[in-house]
CHARMM-style PDB file with segment names, atoms N, HN, CA, C and O in Angstrom:
ATOM      1  N   MET     1     105.700  47.323 118.499  1.00  0.00      PROA
ATOM      2  CA  MET     1     103.663  47.352 119.124  1.00  0.00      PROA
ATOM      3  C   MET     1     105.034  47.551 120.711  1.00  0.00      PROA
ATOM      4  O   MET     1     106.248  47.348 120.702  1.00  0.00      PROA
ATOM      5  N   LYS     2     104.280  47.929 121.648  1.00  0.00      PROA
ATOM      6  HN  LYS     2     103.294  48.094 121.656  1.00  0.00      PROA
ATOM      7  CA  LYS     2     105.371  48.363 123.092  1.00  0.00      PROA
ATOM      8  C   LYS     2     104.176  47.285 123.943  1.00  0.00      PROA
ATOM      9  O   LYS     2     103.083  46.751 123.753  1.00  0.00      PROA
ATOM     10  N   ASP     3     105.325  47.424 125.050  1.00  0.00      PROA
ATOM     11  HN  ASP     3     106.212  47.858 125.204  1.00  0.00      PROA
ATOM     12  CA  ASP     3     104.735  46.513 125.925  1.00  0.00      PROA
ATOM     13  C   ASP     3     104.086  47.414 126.490  1.00  0.00      PROA
ATOM     14  O   ASP     3     104.517  48.566 126.543  1.00  0.00      PROA
ATOM     15  N   ILE     4     102.492  46.912 127.210  1.00  0.00      PROA
ATOM     16  HN  ILE     4     102.141  45.976 127.166  1.00  0.00      PROA
ATOM     17  CA  ILE     4     101.876  47.715 128.505  1.00  0.00      PROA
ATOM     18  C   ILE     4     101.544  46.378 129.847  1.00  0.00      PROA
ATOM     19  O   ILE     4     101.263  45.189 129.696  1.00  0.00      PROA
ATOM     20  N   GLN     5     101.666  46.938 130.715  1.00  0.00      PROA
ATOM     21  HN  GLN     5     101.894  47.903 130.838  1.00  0.00      PROA
ATOM     22  CA  GLN     5     101.906  46.705 132.251  1.00  0.00      PROA
ATOM     23  C   GLN     5     100.642  47.639 133.127  1.00  0.00      PROA
ATOM     24  O   GLN     5      99.959  48.588 132.741  1.00  0.00      PROA
ATOM     25  N   VAL     6     100.680  46.893 134.488  1.00  0.00      PROA
ATOM     26  HN  VAL     6     101.234  46.122 134.802  1.00  0.00      PROA
ATOM     27  CA  VAL     6      99.795  47.450 134.796  1.00  0.00      PROA
ATOM     28  C   VAL     6     100.249  46.941 136.623  1.00  0.00      PROA
ATOM     29  O   VAL     6     101.220  46.201 136.783  1.00  0.00      PROA
ATOM     30  N   ARG     7      99.858  47.178 137.213  1.00  0.00      PROA
ATOM     31  HN  ARG     7      99.069  47.778 137.084  1.00  0.00      PROA
ATOM     32  CA  ARG     7     100.413  46.727 138.221  1.00  0.00      PROA
ATOM     33  C   ARG     7      98.992  46.901 139.419  1.00  0.00      PROA
ATOM     34  O   ARG     7      98.207  47.847 139.360  1.00  0.00      PROA
ATOM     35  N   VAL     8      98.929  46.093 140.163  1.00  0.00      PROA
ATOM     36  HN  VAL     8      99.566  45.324 140.211  1.00  0.00      PROA
ATOM     37  CA  VAL     8      97.588  45.724 140.884  1.00  0.00      PROA
ATOM     38  C   VAL     8      98.245  45.449 142.236  1.00  0.00      PROA
ATOM     39  O   VAL     8      99.112  44.639 142.565  1.00  0.00      PROA
ATOM     40  N   ILE     9      97.435  46.549 143.048  1.00  0.00      PROA
ATOM     41  HN  ILE     9      96.731  47.207 142.781  1.00  0.00      PROA
ATOM     42  CA  ILE     9      97.833  47.206 144.326  1.00  0.00      PROA
ATOM     43  C   ILE     9      97.391  46.684 144.905  1.00  0.00      PROA
ATOM     44  O   ILE     9      96.575  46.481 144.006  1.00  0.00      PROA
ATOM     45  N   GLU    10      96.740  45.712 146.277  1.00  0.00      PROA
ATOM     46  HN  GLU    10      97.403  45.877 147.007  1.00  0.00      PROA
ATOM     47  CA  GLU    10      95.640  45.569 147.677  1.00  0.00      PROA
ATOM     48  C   GLU    10      94.522  44.551 146.697  1.00  0.00      PROA
ATOM     49  O   GLU    10      93.397  44.257 147.101  1.00  0.00      PROA
ATOM     50  N   ASN    11      95.083  44.103 145.363  1.00  0.00      PROA
ATOM     51  HN  ASN    11      95.997  44.342 145.035  1.00  0.00      PROA
ATOM     52  CA  ASN    11      94.585  42.996 144.911  1.00  0.00      PROA
ATOM     53  C   ASN    11      93.180  43.776 144.473  1.00  0.00      PROA
ATOM     54  O   ASN    11      92.086  43.255 144.691  1.00  0.00      PROA
ATOM     55  N   ASP    12      93.362  45.471 143.640  1.00  0.00      PROA
ATOM     56  HN  ASP    12      94.251  45.893 143.463  1.00  0.00      PROA
ATOM     57  CA  ASP    12      92.584  45.451 143.559  1.00  0.00      PROA
ATOM     58  C   ASP    12      91.983  45.567 141.593  1.00  0.00      PROA
ATOM     59  O   ASP    12      91.703  46.542 140.895  1.00  0.00      PROA
ATOM     60  N   LEU    13      91.998  44.397 141.369  1.00  0.00      PROA
ATOM     61  HN  LEU    13      92.225  43.605 141.936  1.00  0.00      PROA
ATOM     62  CA  LEU    13      90.955  44.173 140.009  1.00  0.00      PROA
ATOM     63  C   LEU    13      90.764  44.620 139.580  1.00  0.00      PROA
ATOM     64  O   LEU    13      91.549  44.618 138.632  1.00  0.00      PROA
ATOM     65  N   GLU    14      89.591  45.698 139.406  1.00  0.00      PROA
ATOM     66  HN  GLU    14      88.953  45.700 140.176  1.00  0.00      PROA
ATOM     67  CA  GLU    14      88.658  46.321 139.143  1.00  0.00      PROA
ATOM     68  C   GLU    14      89.255  47.776 138.599  1.00  0.00      PROA
ATOM     69  O   GLU    14      88.996  48.345 137.539  1.00  0.00      PROA
ATOM     70  N   LYS    15      89.990  48.120 139.496  1.00  0.00      PROA
ATOM     71  HN  LYS    15      90.200  47.658 140.357  1.00  0.00      PROA
ATOM     72  CA  LYS    15      90.619  49.524 138.821  1.00  0.00      PROA
ATOM     73  C   LYS    15      92.094  48.874 138.212  1.00  0.00      PROA
ATOM     74  O   LYS    15      92.390  49.446 137.163  1.00  0.00      PROA
ATOM     75  N   ALA    16      92.723  48.208 138.465  1.00  0.00      PROA
ATOM     76  HN  ALA    16      92.482  47.744 139.317  1.00  0.00      PROA
ATOM     77  CA  ALA    16      93.682  47.784 137.429  1.00  0.00      PROA
ATOM     78  C   ALA    16      92.983  47.139 136.253  1.00  0.00      PROA
ATOM     79  O   ALA    16      93.834  46.862 135.408  1.00  0.00      PROA
ATOM     80  N   MET    17      91.867  46.820 135.896  1.00  0.00      PROA
ATOM     81  HN  MET    17      91.175  47.045 136.582  1.00  0.00      PROA
ATOM     82  CA  MET    17      91.562  46.754 134.686  1.00  0.00      PROA
ATOM     83  C   MET    17      91.271  47.735 134.239  1.00  0.00      PROA
ATOM     84  O   MET    17      91.473  47.685 133.026  1.00  0.00      PROA
ATOM     85  N   ARG    18      90.561  49.453 134.800  1.00  0.00      PROA
ATOM     86  HN  ARG    18      90.397  49.493 135.786  1.00  0.00      PROA
ATOM     87  CA  ARG    18      90.783  50.265 134.434  1.00  0.00      PROA
ATOM     88  C   ARG    18      91.744  50.531 133.858  1.00  0.00      PROA
ATOM     89  O   ARG    18      91.867  50.064 132.726  1.00  0.00      PROA
ATOM     90  N   ILE    19      92.576  51.203 134.296  1.00  0.00      PROA
ATOM     91  HN  ILE    19      92.476  51.581 135.216  1.00  0.00      PROA
ATOM     92  CA  ILE    19      93.677  51.280 134.018  1.00  0.00      PROA
ATOM     93  C   ILE    19      94.306  50.655 132.698  1.00  0.00      PROA
ATOM     94  O   ILE    19      94.885  51.333 131.850  1.00  0.00      PROA
ATOM     95  N   LEU    20      94.177  49.689 132.649  1.00  0.00      PROA
ATOM     96  HN  LEU    20      93.706  49.138 133.338  1.00  0.00      PROA
ATOM     97  CA  LEU    20      94.882  48.985 131.590  1.00  0.00      PROA
ATOM     98  C   LEU    20      94.163  49.437 130.035  1.00  0.00      PROA
ATOM     99  O   LEU    20      94.787  49.606 128.988  1.00  0.00      PROA
ATOM    100  N   LYS    21      92.291  49.604 130.293  1.00  0.00      PROA
ATOM    101  HN  LYS    21      91.784  49.467 131.144  1.00  0.00      PROA
ATOM    102  CA  LYS    21      91.309  49.940 129.285  1.00  0.00      PROA
ATOM    103  C   LYS    21      91.924  51.277 128.653  1.00  0.00      PROA
ATOM    104  O   LYS    21      92.282  51.671 127.544  1.00  0.00      PROA
ATOM    105  N   LYS    22      91.832  51.892 130.330  1.00  0.00      PROA
ATOM    106  HN  LYS    22      91.541  51.572 131.232  1.00  0.00      PROA
ATOM    107  CA  LYS    22      92.576  53.538 129.661  1.00  0.00      PROA
ATOM    108  C   LYS    22      94.106  53.496 128.985  1.00  0.00      PROA
ATOM    109  O   LYS    22      94.192  54.218 127.992  1.00  0.00      PROA
ATOM    110  N   LYS    23      95.318  52.784 129.344  1.00  0.00      PROA
ATOM    111  HN  LYS    23      95.248  52.197 130.150  1.00  0.00      PROA
ATOM    112  CA  LYS    23      95.963  52.568 128.443  1.00  0.00      PROA
ATOM    113  C   LYS    23      95.702  52.047 127.344  1.00  0.00      PROA
ATOM    114  O   LYS    23      96.022  52.786 126.413  1.00  0.00      PROA
ATOM    115  N   ILE    24      95.313  51.207 127.075  1.00  0.00      PROA
ATOM    116  HN  ILE    24      95.053  50.606 127.832  1.00  0.00      PROA
ATOM    117  CA  ILE    24      95.328  50.794 125.984  1.00  0.00      PROA
ATOM    118  C   ILE    24      94.416  51.876 124.886  1.00  0.00      PROA
ATOM    119  O   ILE    24      94.488  52.115 123.681  1.00  0.00      PROA
ATOM    120  N   GLN    25      94.073  52.067 125.331  1.00  0.00      PROA
ATOM    121  HN  GLN    25      94.014  51.873 126.310  1.00  0.00      PROA
ATOM    122  CA  GLN    25      92.547  53.607 123.843  1.00  0.00      PROA
ATOM    123  C   GLN    25      93.740  54.127 124.194  1.00  0.00      PROA
ATOM    124  O   GLN    25      94.427  54.030 123.177  1.00  0.00      PROA
ATOM    125  N   ASN    26      94.500  54.715 125.207  1.00  0.00      PROA
ATOM    126  HN  ASN    26      93.942  54.794 126.033  1.00  0.00      PROA
ATOM    127  CA  ASN    26      95.993  55.978 125.102  1.00  0.00      PROA
ATOM    128  C   ASN    26      96.651  55.168 123.419  1.00  0.00      PROA
ATOM    129  O   ASN    26      96.576  55.737 122.329  1.00  0.00      PROA
ATOM    130  N   ASP    27      97.263  53.747 123.651  1.00  0.00      PROA
ATOM    131  HN  ASP    27      97.324  53.285 124.536  1.00  0.00      PROA
ATOM    132  CA  ASP    27      97.899  53.526 122.439  1.00  0.00      PROA
ATOM    133  C   ASP    27      97.523  53.363 121.361  1.00  0.00      PROA
ATOM    134  O   ASP    27      98.351  53.514 120.463  1.00  0.00      PROA
ATOM    135  N   GLY    28      96.205  53.010 121.027  1.00  0.00      PROA
ATOM    136  HN  GLY    28      95.532  52.888 121.757  1.00  0.00      PROA
ATOM    137  CA  GLY    28      95.185  53.134 119.552  1.00  0.00      PROA
ATOM    138  C   GLY    28      95.032  51.898 119.167  1.00  0.00      PROA
ATOM    139  O   GLY    28      94.639  51.615 118.035  1.00  0.00      PROA
ATOM    140  N   LEU    29      95.465  50.614 120.490  1.00  0.00      PROA
ATOM    141  HN  LEU    29      95.784  50.844 121.409  1.00  0.00      PROA
ATOM    142  CA  LEU    29      94.787  49.445 119.976  1.00  0.00      PROA
ATOM    143  C   LEU    29      93.214  49.153 119.253  1.00  0.00      PROA
ATOM    144  O   LEU    29      92.680  48.837 118.190  1.00  0.00      PROA
ATOM    145  N   PHE    30      92.986  49.437 120.377  1.00  0.00      PROA
ATOM    146  HN  PHE    30      93.420  49.694 121.241  1.00  0.00      PROA
ATOM    147  CA  PHE    30      91.547  49.244 119.658  1.00  0.00      PROA
ATOM    148  C   PHE    30      91.103  50.144 118.427  1.00  0.00      PROA
ATOM    149  O   PHE    30      90.096  49.974 117.739  1.00  0.00      PROA
ATOM    150  N   LYS    31      91.961  51.031 118.305  1.00  0.00      PROA
ATOM    151  HN  LYS    31      92.779  51.169 118.863  1.00  0.00      PROA
ATOM    152  CA  LYS    31      91.514  51.508 116.414  1.00  0.00      PROA
ATOM    153  C   LYS    31      92.035  51.236 115.722  1.00  0.00      PROA
ATOM    154  O   LYS    31      91.879  51.814 114.646  1.00  0.00      PROA
ATOM    155  N   ARG    32      92.824  50.385 115.808  1.00  0.00      PROA
ATOM    156  HN  ARG    32      92.950  49.916 116.682  1.00  0.00      PROA
ATOM    157  CA  ARG    32      93.861  49.369 114.810  1.00  0.00      PROA
ATOM    158  C   ARG    32      93.217  48.467 114.823  1.00  0.00      PROA
ATOM    159  O   ARG    32      93.001  48.064 113.680  1.00  0.00      PROA
ATOM    160  N   LEU    33      92.524  47.595 115.973  1.00  0.00      PROA
ATOM    161  HN  LEU    33      92.700  47.923 116.902  1.00  0.00      PROA
ATOM    162  CA  LEU    33      91.760  46.399 115.968  1.00  0.00      PROA
ATOM    163  C   LEU    33      90.618  46.779 115.027  1.00  0.00      PROA
ATOM    164  O   LEU    33      90.484  46.181 113.960  1.00  0.00      PROA
ATOM    165  N   LYS    34      89.807  47.743 115.392  1.00  0.00      PROA
ATOM    166  HN  LYS    34      89.917  48.230 116.259  1.00  0.00      PROA
ATOM    167  CA  LYS    34      88.426  47.695 114.213  1.00  0.00      PROA
ATOM    168  C   LYS    34      88.528  47.653 113.192  1.00  0.00      PROA
ATOM    169  O   LYS    34      87.763  47.083 112.413  1.00  0.00      PROA
ATOM    170  N   LEU    35      89.995  48.550 112.805  1.00  0.00      PROA
ATOM    171  HN  LEU    35      90.615  49.013 113.437  1.00  0.00      PROA
ATOM    172  CA  LEU    35      90.376  49.136 110.942  1.00  0.00      PROA
ATOM    173  C   LEU    35      90.485  47.408 110.108  1.00  0.00      PROA
ATOM    174  O   LEU    35      90.009  46.999 109.049  1.00  0.00      PROA
ATOM    175  N   LYS    36      91.360  46.716 111.204  1.00  0.00      PROA
ATOM    176  HN  LYS    36      91.747  47.048 112.064  1.00  0.00      PROA
ATOM    177  CA  LYS    36      91.924  45.807 110.681  1.00  0.00      PROA
ATOM    178  C   LYS    36      90.686  44.302 110.613  1.00  0.00      PROA
ATOM    179  O   LYS    36      90.665  43.081 110.452  1.00  0.00      PROA
ATOM    180  N   LYS    37      89.865  45.393 110.847  1.00  0.00      PROA
ATOM    181  HN  LYS    37      89.882  46.384 110.978  1.00  0.00      PROA
ATOM    182  CA  LYS    37      88.565  43.807 110.973  1.00  0.00      PROA
ATOM    183  C   LYS    37      87.743  44.134 109.767  1.00  0.00      PROA
ATOM    184  O   LYS    37      86.821  43.429 109.355  1.00  0.00      PROA
ATOM    185  N   SER    38      88.059  45.015 109.348  1.00  0.00      PROA
ATOM    186  HN  SER    38      88.808  45.588 109.683  1.00  0.00      PROA
ATOM    187  CA  SER    38      86.915  45.022 107.501  1.00  0.00      PROA
ATOM    188  C   SER    38      88.043  44.664 106.454  1.00  0.00      PROA
ATOM    189  O   SER    38      89.048  43.969 106.600  1.00  0.00      PROA
ATOM    190  N   TYR    39      87.602  45.307 105.424  1.00  0.00      PROA
ATOM    191  HN  TYR    39      86.785  45.872 105.305  1.00  0.00      PROA
ATOM    192  CA  TYR    39      88.102  46.008 104.468  1.00  0.00      PROA
ATOM    193  C   TYR    39      87.765  47.760 103.952  1.00  0.00      PROA
ATOM    194  O   TYR    39      86.736  48.432 103.873  1.00  0.00      PROA
ATOM    195  N   GLU    40      89.791  48.120 103.568  1.00  0.00      PROA
ATOM    196  HN  GLU    40      90.626  47.575 103.632  1.00  0.00      PROA
ATOM    197  CA  GLU    40      89.033  49.554 103.729  1.00  0.00      PROA
ATOM    198  C   GLU    40      89.343  49.215 102.188  1.00  0.00      PROA
ATOM    199  O   GLU    40      89.734  48.068 101.975  1.00  0.00      PROA
ATOM    200  N   LYS    41      89.206  50.131 101.030  1.00  0.00      PROA
ATOM    201  HN  LYS    41      88.889  51.063 101.204  1.00  0.00      PROA
ATOM    202  CA  LYS    41      89.136  50.689  99.888  1.00  0.00      PROA
ATOM    203  C   LYS    41      90.276  51.667 100.026  1.00  0.00      PROA
ATOM    204  O   LYS    41      90.519  52.439 100.954  1.00  0.00      PROA
ATOM    205  N   PRO    42      90.873  51.475  98.976  1.00  0.00      PROA
ATOM    206  CA  PRO    42      92.587  52.404  98.897  1.00  0.00      PROA
ATOM    207  C   PRO    42      92.507  53.830  98.705  1.00  0.00      PROA
ATOM    208  O   PRO    42      93.554  54.478  98.697  1.00  0.00      PROA
ATOM    209  N   SER    43      91.486  54.350  98.563  1.00  0.00      PROA
ATOM    210  HN  SER    43      90.636  53.823  98.569  1.00  0.00      PROA
ATOM    211  CA  SER    43      90.817  55.637  98.510  1.00  0.00      PROA
ATOM    212  C   SER    43      90.568  56.316  99.447  1.00  0.00      PROA
ATOM    213  O   SER    43      91.051  57.413  99.724  1.00  0.00      PROA
ATOM    214  N   GLU    44      89.523  55.505 100.204  1.00  0.00      PROA
ATOM    215  HN  GLU    44      89.130  54.613  99.979  1.00  0.00      PROA
ATOM    216  CA  GLU    44      89.175  55.513 101.816  1.00  0.00      PROA
ATOM    217  C   GLU    44      90.384  55.508 102.824  1.00  0.00      PROA
ATOM    218  O   GLU    44      90.428  56.403 103.669  1.00  0.00      PROA
ATOM    219  N   TYR    45      91.476  54.442 102.773  1.00  0.00      PROA
ATOM    220  HN  TYR    45      91.440  53.716 102.086  1.00  0.00      PROA
ATOM    221  CA  TYR    45      92.566  54.417 103.302  1.00  0.00      PROA
ATOM    222  C   TYR    45      93.013  56.157 103.358  1.00  0.00      PROA
ATOM    223  O   TYR    45      93.011  56.857 104.371  1.00  0.00      PROA
ATOM    224  N   ARG    46      93.331  56.526 102.145  1.00  0.00      PROA
ATOM    225  HN  ARG    46      93.333  55.957 101.322  1.00  0.00      PROA
ATOM    226  CA  ARG    46      94.322  57.712 101.830  1.00  0.00      PROA
ATOM    227  C   ARG    46      93.501  58.477 102.753  1.00  0.00      PROA
ATOM    228  O   ARG    46      93.829  58.640 103.929  1.00  0.00      PROA
ATOM    229  N   ARG    47      91.969  59.159 102.016  1.00  0.00      PROA
ATOM    230  HN  ARG    47      91.702  59.027 101.061  1.00  0.00      PROA
ATOM    231  CA  ARG    47      91.656  60.250 102.876  1.00  0.00      PROA
ATOM    232  C   ARG    47      91.522  59.893 104.765  1.00  0.00      PROA
ATOM    233  O   ARG    47      91.315  60.822 105.546  1.00  0.00      PROA
ATOM    234  N   ARG    48      91.634  58.856 105.108  1.00  0.00      PROA
ATOM    235  HN  ARG    48      91.803  58.102 104.474  1.00  0.00      PROA
ATOM    236  CA  ARG    48      91.328  58.021 106.601  1.00  0.00      PROA
ATOM    237  C   ARG    48      92.740  59.354 106.761  1.00  0.00      PROA
ATOM    238  O   ARG    48      92.690  60.546 107.064  1.00  0.00      PROA
ATOM    239  N   LYS    49      93.747  58.556 106.438  1.00  0.00      PROA
ATOM    240  HN  LYS    49      93.788  57.588 106.192  1.00  0.00      PROA
ATOM    241  CA  LYS    49      95.350  59.107 106.117  1.00  0.00      PROA
ATOM    242  C   LYS    49      95.147  61.508 106.422  1.00  0.00      PROA
ATOM    243  O   LYS    49      95.338  62.411 107.236  1.00  0.00      PROA
ATOM    244  N   GLU    50      94.712  61.248 105.196  1.00  0.00      PROA
ATOM    245  HN  GLU    50      94.556  60.514 104.534  1.00  0.00      PROA
ATOM    246  CA  GLU    50      94.645  62.727 105.110  1.00  0.00      PROA
ATOM    247  C   GLU    50      94.569  63.777 106.596  1.00  0.00      PROA
ATOM    248  O   GLU    50      95.024  64.812 107.084  1.00  0.00      PROA
ATOM    249  N   ARG    51      93.637  62.632 106.852  1.00  0.00      PROA
ATOM    250  HN  ARG    51      93.268  61.791 106.456  1.00  0.00      PROA
ATOM    251  CA  ARG    51      92.602  63.798 107.976  1.00  0.00      PROA
ATOM    252  C   ARG    51      93.257  63.710 109.360  1.00  0.00      PROA
ATOM    253  O   ARG    51      93.147  64.620 110.182  1.00  0.00      PROA
ATOM    254  N   GLU    52      94.171  62.205 109.663  1.00  0.00      PROA
ATOM    255  HN  GLU    52      94.261  61.466 108.996  1.00  0.00      PROA
ATOM    256  CA  GLU    52      94.926  61.649 110.820  1.00  0.00      PROA
ATOM    257  C   GLU    52      96.237  62.862 111.077  1.00  0.00      PROA
ATOM    258  O   GLU    52      96.796  63.141 112.137  1.00  0.00      PROA
ATOM    259  N   ALA    53      96.477  63.455 109.643  1.00  0.00      PROA
ATOM    260  HN  ALA    53      96.022  63.228 108.782  1.00  0.00      PROA
ATOM    261  CA  ALA    53      97.419  64.085 108.989  1.00  0.00      PROA
ATOM    262  C   ALA    53      97.283  65.503 108.956  1.00  0.00      PROA
ATOM    263  O   ALA    53      98.255  66.256 109.008  1.00  0.00      PROA
ATOM    264  N   CYS    54      96.493  65.757 108.899  1.00  0.00      PROA
ATOM    265  HN  CYS    54      95.704  65.145 108.857  1.00  0.00      PROA
ATOM    266  CA  CYS    54      95.060  66.977 110.003  1.00  0.00      PROA
ATOM    267  C   CYS    54      95.226  67.110 110.440  1.00  0.00      PROA
ATOM    268  O   CYS    54      95.813  68.188 110.526  1.00  0.00      PROA
ATOM    269  N   ARG    55      95.065  66.372 111.481  1.00  0.00      PROA
ATOM    270  HN  ARG    55      94.587  65.496 111.411  1.00  0.00      PROA
ATOM    271  CA  ARG    55      93.611  66.452 112.642  1.00  0.00      PROA
ATOM    272  C   ARG    55      95.930  66.121 113.234  1.00  0.00      PROA
ATOM    273  O   ARG    55      95.692  65.426 114.221  1.00  0.00      PROA
ATOM    274  N   ARG    56      96.519  66.150 113.221  1.00  0.00      PROA
ATOM    275  HN  ARG    56      96.712  66.715 112.418  1.00  0.00      PROA
ATOM    276  CA  ARG    56      97.900  65.659 113.673  1.00  0.00      PROA
ATOM    277  C   ARG    56      98.116  67.275 113.714  1.00  0.00      PROA
ATOM    278  O   ARG    56      98.178  67.971 114.728  1.00  0.00      PROA
ATOM    279  N   LYS    57      98.196  67.609 112.628  1.00  0.00      PROA
ATOM    280  HN  LYS    57      98.146  67.044 111.805  1.00  0.00      PROA
ATOM    281  CA  LYS    57      98.538  69.385 112.651  1.00  0.00      PROA
ATOM    282  C   LYS    57      98.136  70.668 113.260  1.00  0.00      PROA
ATOM    283  O   LYS    57      98.797  71.686 113.465  1.00  0.00      PROA
ATOM    284  N   LYS    58      97.189  70.453 113.445  1.00  0.00      PROA
ATOM    285  HN  LYS    58      96.652  69.626 113.278  1.00  0.00      PROA
ATOM    286  CA  LYS    58      95.834  71.733 114.213  1.00  0.00      PROA
ATOM    287  C   LYS    58      96.874  70.764 115.932  1.00  0.00      PROA
ATOM    288  O   LYS    58      97.454  71.370 116.833  1.00  0.00      PROA
ATOM    289  N   ILE    59      96.799  69.938 115.854  1.00  0.00      PROA
ATOM    290  HN  ILE    59      96.328  69.446 115.122  1.00  0.00      PROA
ATOM    291  CA  ILE    59      96.901  69.501 117.681  1.00  0.00      PROA
ATOM    292  C   ILE    59      98.049  70.074 117.818  1.00  0.00      PROA
ATOM    293  O   ILE    59      97.981  71.063 118.547  1.00  0.00      PROA
ATOM    294  N   ALA    60      99.213  69.822 117.356  1.00  0.00      PROA
ATOM    295  HN  ALA    60      99.269  69.018 116.763  1.00  0.00      PROA
ATOM    296  CA  ALA    60     100.511  70.687 116.676  1.00  0.00      PROA
ATOM    297  C   ALA    60     100.632  72.394 117.206  1.00  0.00      PROA
ATOM    298  O   ALA    60     101.376  73.082 117.904  1.00  0.00      PROA
ATOM    299  N   ALA    61      99.627  72.516 116.537  1.00  0.00      PROA
ATOM    300  HN  ALA    61      99.023  71.957 115.970  1.00  0.00      PROA
ATOM    301  CA  ALA    61     100.282  74.046 116.024  1.00  0.00      PROA
ATOM    302  C   ALA    61      99.379  74.813 117.492  1.00  0.00      PROA
ATOM    303  O   ALA    61      99.492  75.939 117.977  1.00  0.00      PROA
ATOM    304  N   SER    62      98.391  73.509 117.927  1.00  0.00      PROA
ATOM    305  HN  SER    62      98.299  72.595 117.533  1.00  0.00      PROA
ATOM    306  CA  SER    62      97.262  74.305 119.255  1.00  0.00      PROA
ATOM    307  C   SER    62      98.342  74.085 120.408  1.00  0.00      PROA
ATOM    308  O   SER    62      97.749  74.262 121.472  1.00  0.00      PROA
ATOM    309  N   ARG    63      99.524  73.809 120.613  1.00  0.00      PROA
ATOM    310  HN  ARG    63     100.006  73.665 119.749  1.00  0.00      PROA
ATOM    311  CA  ARG    63     100.947  73.563 121.643  1.00  0.00      PROA
ATOM    312  C   ARG    63     101.605  74.005 120.954  1.00  0.00      PROA
ATOM    313  O   ARG    63     102.706  73.542 121.250  1.00  0.00      PROA
ATOM    314  N   ASN    64     101.779  75.011 119.700  1.00  0.00      PROA
ATOM    315  HN  ASN    64     100.884  75.387 119.459  1.00  0.00      PROA
ATOM    316  CA  ASN    64     102.818  75.526 119.684  1.00  0.00      PROA
ATOM    317  C   ASN    64     102.095  77.393 119.787  1.00  0.00      PROA
ATOM    318  O   ASN    64     102.604  78.348 119.199  1.00  0.00      PROA
ATOM    319  N   ARG    65     101.385  77.431 120.295  1.00  0.00      PROA
ATOM    320  HN  ARG    65     100.972  76.655 120.772  1.00  0.00      PROA
ATOM    321  CA  ARG    65     100.952  79.009 120.539  1.00  0.00      PROA
ATOM    322  C   ARG    65     101.295  79.685 121.828  1.00  0.00      PROA
ATOM    323  OT1 ARG    65     100.975  80.859 122.014  1.00  0.00      PROA
TER     324      ARG     65
END
């Protein structure tokens, strides 16, 4: 897990909180916490991993065009 840091400039805490939330979402922390909250059957786990891999391949293919 990497460190996430946000600087508060001129005591603008609201802006810093928005930036922090965006960084956490981009890191995928919320998604991992949600998945760990409940039990996932092994078959569902495999299907989810396959869907994620397929999604990554599509994104990579669209970037290479």
